[in-house]
N, C-alpha and C positions, 0 to 999 in steps of 0.2 A: 622356433627357438633362438631368440635374440642373444647376443653375447652377454647381455646383463640379465638374462633369464636365470633366477636360481630357485623359485618357487615351483615345486612339481604338483602332483595331484593332493598330496597331504603335507602342505610346508615345505621345508628345505631338507633335504637328506643328502647324506654321503658318508665317506669313510672319515673317521675321526682324525682331526689334526692335518687333513687335507682340503683344500679348498673344494667346496664352499663351506665345509664343516670344520673350520679353524677358528682360533681366536681372532684374528684380524677380521674376519668377514663376520663373526658374531658381534663384534663390538659395532661395526657399521649397522649391522641389522637391528641391534639393541636402539642406537641413536635415531635411525630412520623410522623404526616403528613407533617411538616416544613421539616424533614429530607429526607422524601421519595420523596417530590414533588421538590426539589432543582433541578435547571436546569442552570448549567453554574456557573460563578465566581461572578456574580453581586449581589447587595443587594436585597434580595429575600423579596417579599410582598405578604401577604395573605389577602383577604378582607373577613369579617364576617358580614353577615346580619342575621335578626332574624324576626319571627312573634312576636305576642303580648302576648304571655304566660308569667305568672310571672316566671317561672322558666328559661326563656330566659336570665335574668340578671345573674344569677348564672353560667350558662353554658357559656355565652359570656366571663366572666371574666376568668374562668378557661381556656378556650380554648386559649384566648389570652395570658395568662400566658405561657401556654405551648409553644405556637408558639415563643413568644419573648425569652424563655429560650434556644431556638435551634438558636438564631441568626438571626430570620427573624423579619420583620416588620410586624405590623397589621394595617389594615385600618377598623374602626369600621363604619359601614353604619347604624346601627340601625335598626328600622323596616322596612323592604323592601320586596316585593314579590319575591319568589324564582327566577323566571326568570330576576328580576332585579338584582340579586346578580350575576346571571351567565353573564349578560350584562356588569356589571360593572367590572368583573374580567377580562374580554377580552378586554374592551374599555380603562381600566387604566393599562393594560399591567402587571397585577399581575400574580403571579405563580399559583394561585390558589384562588378559592372562596369556602366559607363554609356558609351554611344555618343552622340555628338552628330552627327547625319547626317541629311539630308534624302533619303537614297537615291538614287532616279534622277530626282528632280525638280530644277527649276531652282535656281540658286545663291541666289535670293532666299529660298527656303523652307529651312526646317531643321527638325530633330526631335530628341527626346531618348527614349532607349529604355534599359531596364535589364536585365541578366542576374544572376541569383542567384549565391550562392557556387560552385555546380556548372557554371555556365556556361550555364544555360538562361534563356530569357525569363521574366518575372515572370507568375504567373497573375493572371486578372482579378480574384481576392479581393484579392491582395497590392497591385495597383495601386489597388484601391478604397479600401484602408486609407491607403495614401500620400496619396490625394486628401483623405480625411478629416482626417488629420493636418495637411496643409498649411492647412486652413482651420478648425482647431480651435484649443483653448486650448494643446495641446500644444507649439505652435510657440514660445511664450515659456518654458513651463516646462522644455522640452527644451534650452534654450541651455546651453552648456557655461559653467562658471566659469573665470575668466581662467587659472588654472593648469592647467585641464584641456582647453584648446582643442587642436584637431588640428592637424597639420602637413602641408605639401604638399612632394612630393619628385618630381622628374622621373625617368622611367626612360628612360635615354638608349639602352638597346639592345632596346627593346621590338619593333621591326620584325625585329632580328636573332634575337630568342628565337622569334618566329613563323615566321619564314623557315626556321629549324632544324627546328621542328615539322612544317612541310610537307614538307620534304625527307625526314624521317623516315617520313612516310606513302607514300613512293614506294619500291617493293621495291628492295632493295640490290644485287640482280643485274641490274637494269636501270639504263640512262641515256639521255639524249636526244641523245648525241653524233651529229652529222650532220643533226639536224633542224633546219630553219629555221622558226621560229614567230613569226608577227606577235601582238603582244599590244596590244590597245588598253585603255589604263588609265583611260579616261574622264576624264582630268585629275582623278581622284579618290583615295581612300585607298589604292589598291593600286598606286601609281605607283612606289614603290621596291620592295615585297615581291614583286609579280608578275615583273617582270624578273629580279630576284635569284635567286629560285626556279628559275625556267627555265634560267638561265644557270649556276648553280651545279651543276644536273644534267646540264650539258653542252650545252644547245640554243644555236644560234645565234639570238639573241634580236633582234627587230626592234620595239622599242617605239614606239607613236604615242599621241598625246594623254597624254603623261606629263610636262607641263610646266604644272602647275597655278598659276594667278594669283590664286586666291579668287573669281573669277567664271566661270571657263570650264568648271567641273566640268559633265559630261553634255551640254555644247553640240555638238551635231552630232558625237557620238562616243559610244562605250560601247554596252551592250547593246541599248539602244533604237535607235541609229543605226548600222547597221553598214555602211554603203556604202563608207566609206573602208577599214575593215578587209578587205573582200573584194577592193577594189581593190588594195590593197598585197599581199595573198596572191597574187594572180594575177600582178602585176608581177614579184615576186622569186621566183615558183615555190617559194613555201613550202609545207611539209607541211599545215599547218592556221594557222587565226587563232583568237584568243580575245579575247572582248569581255567586260569587266567592267561593273558599273554603278558609281555614285559611291561606294559603301561596300564594294563588291567582295564582296558576299554573294550574288550572282547572276552566272551566265555564260551567254552564247550564244557558239557557236563556228561556223566555217565551214570547210569541207573545202578541199582544194587546188584545187579548181575554182571556188571562191568561193560555193559554195551553203550557205545557212544550216543549222545543226543547232541546233534549240531545246532547251528544257528536256525536253520529251516525249520526243524522239528520244534524248537522253542518257539519260534514265530507262528507257527500253526497252533500250538498248545495255547498260547497267550491270547492270540486273535479269536480263537473259538470260544475261550472263557470271558473275553471282555464283551464279545458280541452278546452272548448269553445274559451277561450283567447289564447290558445296555451302555456300556462306557466306550465301545469303540467307535470312534466319530466317524460318520458318514459310511460306516461299515466297509472301511477301506483300510489296507495295508500297503505300505510301500516297501518294494524290495529291490533287488538289483538283477541284471541279465545273468549273473552267476547262479542265481536260485536254482534249485532243482525242479524239474519239470514236474514232479510229483505235487510241489507246493501249488503251481498254477491250477492243477485238478483238484486239489483239496479245497482251494479258495472258492472255484466255481461251484463246486458240490455243495458248500455251505453258504452260498450266496454272499460272498465276501469278495469285493472288488479288489484286485491286486494291480498295483501301478509299478511299473519297472523303470528303474533309472540306470545310468552307467554305474560302474564298480566305484565304490567309495562311500564311506557313511556321510560325508559332507553333502554329496548329492541327493543321498536318501533325505537327510534333514531339509534341504532346500526344498525338494518337492513336498514334504509334510508341512513346512511353514507356508509355502505358497498357497496350498490348497486346504489347510486347515485339518490335517489328519494328526493324530496322536500316537501311532505305532508304525514302526519300520525296522528293517534290520537287513543284515547279510548272512549267508550261509557260514561265514567264518566266525560268527559270533558277536559281532557288533550289532547290538539291541538298542533301540531308541525308543524310549517311552518319553514323549514330551510333556506329558501331565507331571513328570518329577523331575527330570534333568534334561539338559539342552544337547547332549552328545552321547555317544556310545558308551555304555556303563556295564561292565562285566559283573561286578557284584550285584547291582541292582537288578540285572537280568536273572542271576541265579535266585534272588529273593522272590522275584515273580513266580518263579517255578516251584519254589518251596511254598509259596502261599496257596498255590493251587494243589499241591500235593497234601496240605494240611486241611483246606476247605473240603476237598473231595475225598479225603481218606483212602487215597489210592496210591500204590507205590509208583516210581517213576517208570519202572519196566511195563506197567499198564498204560500209564498216560501217553508214554512215547509212541504208542501203537496208533496214535491219532494220524501219523503221517509216516508211510514208508516210502523213503527216498529211493527213486530209481538208481540202478547202478550208474556210477559216474567215474571217469578217469580224468585225472588232472596231470598234466605233465608240463614241466618248465624246460625250455630250450634256452642256452645262453646264446646271444647274438651279437654281431659285430655293430650293427646299426638297426634302428627301428625304421626300417623301410616299409612303405604301404605294400601290403600283401597284394594288392592288385597290380602293383608294378613289378611283381616277380611272378611269371606266368606258371612255372612248375608249382609254386605254392598256392597260388589262387586256384589253378586247375584241381589239386588234390583236395582243397577244402570244398570246392563245389562238387566233386565226385563224393565226397563222404556225405555231404547233405543229401545228395541224391540217394544214396544207399539206405540212409536212416529214414527218409520220408517223415511221415507223422509220428513215428513211433520213437523218435529221438531227436537230438539236436547237437550241433557243434558249435563252439564259440572260440575263437582264436583272436588273442587281443595282446597287446604289449603291457608290461608292468608300467606303472607310473613312477617308479622310483628306480628301477633297475633295468640293465640292457638284457631283458628276458621276454621270450615269446611265451605265452601261458595258453596251453591247449587244453579245452574241456570238452570232453565226449560223454554224452549220457544217452541211456536207451534202456530197453526192457532186458536185452540179452548181455550179461557181463563179457563173455567170451568175444562177441561181436564188436563191442565198443572198444575193448582193449587192442584189438587187431586194427580197427580204424584209427585209433589215436596213434598207435606205432606207425602207420603209414604217414600220417601228417607230420610227426616228430621227425622221422628220417628225411623227408623232403625239406622241412624248414632247417634242419641241420646241414644238409647237403648245400643249401643256396643261401642261407644267412648265418650258419653257426659260426662259432669261434672256439 
């Protein structure tokens, strides 16, 4: 990590109003990105969307100022899901899209991530070039002359454009009439689009966590806190529940009985369905090392190749594009259907499941039985620094010991968060009590040797 390194695994992240997530850095980031992402001699345009965090106003203004100072125009889309910004950037033939969002994190955090003109997240190489530009002489030499400054425009119908796109992804011979659906909008970027899409397709929509106030995004709601969603589904006898995260690029569902359906189950369900229809390219799905071991066994049994990448939907997309695959995803609910959109899309993922429910005339409680995940324990440990585990003998020894005890009946994965000083411990296996005990061992040793 060099002193000028600000991009992490998914854009720039940090505490709002503190470097690097402050106005000064956002302005520099806006100007540098406008300079780097120029493509030809035409009038350049960059669209900016955001979630509902209070700090979004500050960062949006600073980013826009930086972009227009480099002579590019800005389209302000306002609150819009991350995949909606990717769609707008591509459909309106912009040179780039920018999303201001801290995703599933607390409102005090925020982030800035970029999409290229085709709606895909920037490569590591391009991000490095933006960083180099931010801290180099080009920041001054790249200033536009007074007559060549950019302009800023507000796109008043961005949510409507994205809503129409999502509706067009749903088969025209199907509708959601008669279905009761609870949708948890996480008080985030999907609070307008998600209920509108489902309602316009005919569903009786019961939205919850859909009154954002700038500080309640992800607070006891959304894809990480599904208790209220499950309760509402059972109370009103809904057919299913849909939980988005703060920027609506991931989805977790629950069936009519209030049982959770995570990203791995949705991926298995969609992969099996697409293979039967002959639309799963190369009979292959891309997932990450965090996917449940049961997914590996399911894919093998159904003669579907499973490719694994490191954690992060951008890496899933990279593998998909490189090899020509069209389906991928993460256990966390990032679901990628490249035949439709270029990035993880929570609402689109839910529509895919609803399509299968309608076509097969089966409740989600029955469909979800296609995959029974192995018991899995996930533990986060705050650490002082992200030191290589192999360089901390007690930590490395306990990881090896757990691997030995699990054998072929389970696995352990210990990694650092890409955006926070957190060690993530994942242990899974056939016996819940055993993996809880083993995960606790690892947690204690990491806390003793690296914790803060």
